[in-house]
N, C-alpha and C positions, 0 to 999 in steps of 0.2 A: 573505435573504442574497444577496449579489451572486455570480453564477456565476463560476467560475474555469475557465480552459482548461488541461487537462493537456498536458504535453509528450509527446513520442513514447514515451518509456520507460513513463510512467504510463498513457498511452492504450492500450498493449498489454494492460493489465490491466483498466481500467475503461471504455474507449471514449474517443473523441476529442471528444465534444460537451461544451460548457461545462456545469458542474454547480455547485450550491452546495457549500460546504465540507463540510456535514453529509452530503451524498449521496456525496461523494468518499470520506469515511471509511467510510460504510456499504458502498460497493462494494468497497473494499479488504478489509474484514472478510469480506464474502461470498466473495471470492476465496480468502482465507486458509482459511476454514472449508470451502469447496467443494473445495479441493485438499489438505485435511488437513495444513496446514502449522504448526499449533500444536504446540509441544513437548509430548509426552504426559506427561513427568515434571513439567513446570512450564508450565502453560498461559499464563503471562504472557509467554512467549517465542515468537517466530515463527522457524521455520526456513525461510529463503528458498529458493525454487526459482530457476531461471535468470532469469525475468522480474523477480521481486522483488529479486533480487540487484542488478540494474541500478538499480532505484529506491533501494535501500538503500546505494548507494555501494560496492558490492562486498562488503558484510558478509553473511555467511551466516546469522547469528543475531542478532536484535535484540529488545529488550523491546517490549511493546506501547506503552509511553510514548514510546520513541525512534522507533518506527515512524511515529507521527503527525508528528513533526518532519521526518523524512526524506521522507515522502510530500509534504508541502507545500513542499518545495524544488523540486518538479517541476510547479508550477502557475504560471500567469501571471494 
């Protein structure tokens, strides 16, 4: 996989070095789990903190399927 470079908003979560897409996804999930951001009532939803809210375009709650699309809008 060709590495992609995260923009500033995503770099605040996963770091600024270029990474393969699979690793970007893995690191975002590590962040979500590490900060206990999954909705306890429905684990398919993520409740964004301040950093993730910037990546999610201001949305405070997204599904895990929508999350992937929103995250990859922040790589080059």
